[in-house]
C-alpha positions as CSV (number, residue, x, y, z in Angstrom):
1,M,73.3,148.0,255.8
2,I,72.1,145.5,258.4
3,Y,69.3,146.7,260.7
4,T,68.4,144.9,263.9
5,A,65.1,145.8,265.7
6,L,65.1,144.8,269.5
7,G,61.9,145.0,271.5
8,D,58.8,143.4,272.8
9,S,55.3,142.8,271.4
10,I,55.3,146.2,269.6
11,T,58.4,145.4,267.6
12,F,57.3,141.7,267.1
13,G,54.2,143.1,265.5
14,Q,51.3,141.8,267.8
15,N,47.9,143.1,266.7
16,A,49.2,144.2,263.3
17,S,47.1,142.3,260.6
18,S,50.3,140.6,259.6
19,L,53.9,140.5,260.6
20,K,54.7,142.3,257.3
21,K,52.8,145.2,258.4
22,A,54.9,145.5,261.6
23,Y,57.2,148.6,261.6
24,P,60.5,146.7,261.3
25,H,59.4,145.2,258.1
26,L,57.9,148.3,256.6
27,I,61.1,150.1,257.5
28,M,63.2,147.6,255.5
29,S,60.8,147.7,252.6
30,T,60.9,151.5,252.6
31,L,64.8,151.7,252.6
32,N,65.2,149.1,250.0
33,I,62.7,150.9,247.7
34,D,65.1,153.9,248.1
35,S,67.9,151.9,246.4
36,R,69.6,150.9,249.7
37,K,70.4,147.3,250.3
38,V,69.1,146.7,253.7
39,R,69.0,143.3,255.5
40,G,66.9,143.2,258.7
41,F,66.5,141.2,261.8
42,V,64.0,141.3,264.6
43,L,64.7,140.1,268.0
44,A,61.4,140.6,269.8
45,R,58.7,138.6,271.5
46,P,55.3,139.4,273.0
47,G,55.5,139.7,276.9
48,W,59.1,140.5,277.0
49,S,60.2,142.8,279.8
50,S,63.4,144.7,279.7
51,Y,65.1,141.8,281.6
52,D,63.8,139.5,279.1
53,L,65.3,141.4,276.2
54,L,68.6,141.7,278.0
55,D,68.7,138.0,278.3
56,A,67.9,137.5,274.7
57,V,70.4,140.1,273.5
58,I,73.1,138.2,275.6
59,W,72.3,134.6,274.7
60,R,70.6,134.9,271.3
61,G,71.4,138.2,269.6
62,S,75.1,138.7,270.0
63,S,76.0,137.5,266.5
64,V,73.4,139.3,264.7
65,I,74.0,142.5,266.5
66,S,77.9,142.2,266.0
67,H,77.2,142.6,262.3
68,S,74.6,145.3,262.5
69,S,75.0,148.7,261.1
70,V,72.2,150.2,263.3
71,V,70.2,148.8,266.2
72,S,66.8,150.0,267.5
73,V,65.8,149.4,271.2
74,W,62.2,149.8,272.1
75,I,61.4,148.1,275.4
76,G,59.7,149.0,278.7
77,G,56.1,148.8,278.0
78,I,55.6,145.5,279.6
79,D,57.6,146.6,282.6
80,L,55.1,149.5,283.2
81,A,51.9,147.7,282.1
82,N,52.4,144.7,284.4
83,A,53.3,147.0,287.4
84,A,50.2,149.3,286.7
85,L,47.8,146.4,286.4
86,A,49.2,144.7,289.6
87,S,48.7,148.1,291.4
88,I,45.1,148.4,290.4
89,R,44.4,144.8,291.2
90,T,45.9,145.0,294.8
91,K,44.9,148.6,295.2
92,Q,48.4,149.3,296.2
93,P,50.5,152.4,295.0
94,L,52.5,152.0,291.9
95,A,56.2,152.0,293.0
96,V,57.4,154.0,290.0
97,K,60.8,154.5,291.4
98,N,61.5,150.8,291.9
99,I,60.3,150.0,288.3
100,I,62.4,152.9,286.8
101,T,65.5,151.6,288.9
102,N,65.2,148.0,287.5
103,Y,64.5,149.2,284.0
104,K,67.3,151.6,284.1
105,R,69.8,148.8,285.2
106,N,68.5,146.5,282.3
107,L,68.5,149.0,279.6
108,S,72.1,150.2,280.7
109,A,73.2,146.5,280.3
110,I,71.6,146.3,277.0
111,F,73.5,149.3,275.8
112,T,76.7,148.1,277.2
113,H,76.4,144.7,275.5
114,I,75.7,146.1,272.2
115,K,78.6,148.6,272.4
116,K,81.0,145.9,273.5
117,G,80.2,143.5,270.7
118,S,79.4,146.0,267.9
119,R,80.0,149.3,266.2
120,A,76.3,149.7,265.4
121,R,74.6,152.9,266.0
122,I,72.0,152.6,268.6
123,I,68.6,154.2,268.5
124,C,66.4,154.0,271.6
125,C,62.6,154.8,271.3
126,T,60.7,156.5,274.2
127,Q,57.4,155.0,275.4
128,Y,54.1,156.2,274.0
129,N,51.1,156.4,276.3
130,P,48.2,154.0,275.4
131,F,46.2,155.3,278.5
132,P,46.1,159.1,278.1
133,N,43.1,159.4,280.3
134,S,44.8,157.8,283.3
135,P,46.8,160.3,285.4
136,L,49.0,157.4,286.8
137,S,49.9,156.4,283.2
138,V,50.7,160.0,282.1
139,E,52.9,160.5,285.1
140,S,54.8,157.2,285.1
141,I,55.4,157.3,281.3
142,S,56.8,160.8,281.7
143,Q,59.1,159.7,284.3
144,F,60.2,156.7,282.2
145,N,61.0,158.8,279.2
146,L,63.0,161.4,281.3
147,M,65.1,158.5,282.4
148,I,65.5,157.2,278.8
149,N,66.6,160.5,277.5
150,G,69.2,160.9,280.3
151,L,70.5,157.3,280.1
152,A,70.8,157.5,276.3
153,H,72.7,160.6,276.4
154,S,75.3,159.2,278.9
155,Y,75.8,156.2,276.5
156,D,75.8,158.5,273.3
157,V,72.7,156.7,272.0
158,A,70.3,158.6,269.9
159,V,66.6,158.9,271.1
160,T,63.6,158.8,268.9
161,P,60.4,160.6,270.5
162,A,57.9,157.8,269.8
163,H,55.8,159.4,272.5
164,T,55.2,162.4,270.3
165,W,54.2,160.3,267.3
166,F,51.2,158.9,269.1
167,E,50.2,161.9,271.5
168,G,46.7,162.9,270.9
169,R,46.2,160.2,268.3
170,Q,46.0,157.1,270.3
171,A,42.4,156.3,269.6
172,G,43.4,156.0,265.7
173,L,46.7,154.3,266.2
174,I,46.3,151.6,268.9
175,Y,44.5,148.3,268.4
176,G,41.4,148.0,270.5
177,Y,41.5,151.3,272.0
178,R,38.5,152.1,274.3
179,N,38.5,154.7,276.9
180,G,42.2,155.4,277.2
181,K,42.3,154.3,280.7
182,I,44.3,151.6,282.5
183,E,41.2,149.9,283.6
184,D,40.5,149.1,280.0
185,A,43.3,146.5,280.1
186,L,41.4,144.6,283.0
187,S,38.7,143.4,280.8
188,G,40.5,141.3,278.3
189,S,43.5,141.8,276.0
190,L,45.8,144.9,276.6
191,P,44.8,147.8,274.3
192,I,48.4,148.9,274.0
193,H,49.7,147.8,270.7
194,P,49.9,149.8,267.3
195,N,47.3,149.0,264.7
196,D,48.5,148.9,261.1
197,Q,48.1,152.7,260.8
198,G,50.2,153.0,264.0
199,H,53.0,150.8,262.6
200,R,53.0,152.9,259.4
201,I,53.4,156.0,261.5
202,I,56.2,154.3,263.5
203,A,57.9,153.2,260.2
204,M,57.8,156.6,258.6
205,S,59.0,158.4,261.7
206,L,61.8,156.0,262.7
207,S,63.2,155.3,259.1
208,P,65.1,158.8,259.0
209,Y,67.0,157.8,262.2
210,L,68.3,154.7,260.7
211,I,69.8,156.1,257.5
212,P,73.6,156.2,257.9
213,R,75.1,159.4,258.7
214,K,77.4,160.9,256.1
């Protein structure tokens, strides 16, 4: 079994105490312990938007993806975070519809490219909310996840409800969590990434989706 994890800083493991504590590596370790021979690859970088991941999938990931048994896709947090921060700084309304339109186009292209070059099962993760005390974040992420579910269904892609794994538990699962408000991100590093416990929760919850169906 070959597992490829596609994503941004979350999948890369930013703010985990080591890359071995990031969820893709934890998943591979767990599945290998269960007497499965699993090889894993990670195509993810901090700061990648959905467009950046699409570019990487096309120009850098085709070979690995073509041999993969299962591919997970977790992308979109940067699309939302950058737009939300720009909205706060400029005091302009957040153009959620425009963000979703661009994201949907990129995610569709990612699904299409994977399916054209591979027989891998695709698992797409929803977005959790690192700012549960900001109504803007609650509403925009809710719209994002509705779109992800609808788009994934149209492509016969499985969806993992990552937002439910973090709901109500953000303070204990997110590195640098403060007040749970978007404004927290204006005073330094973005408090949006899972800590080690967050990555353990992701690995434990995502692993069952990766096991080949009989």
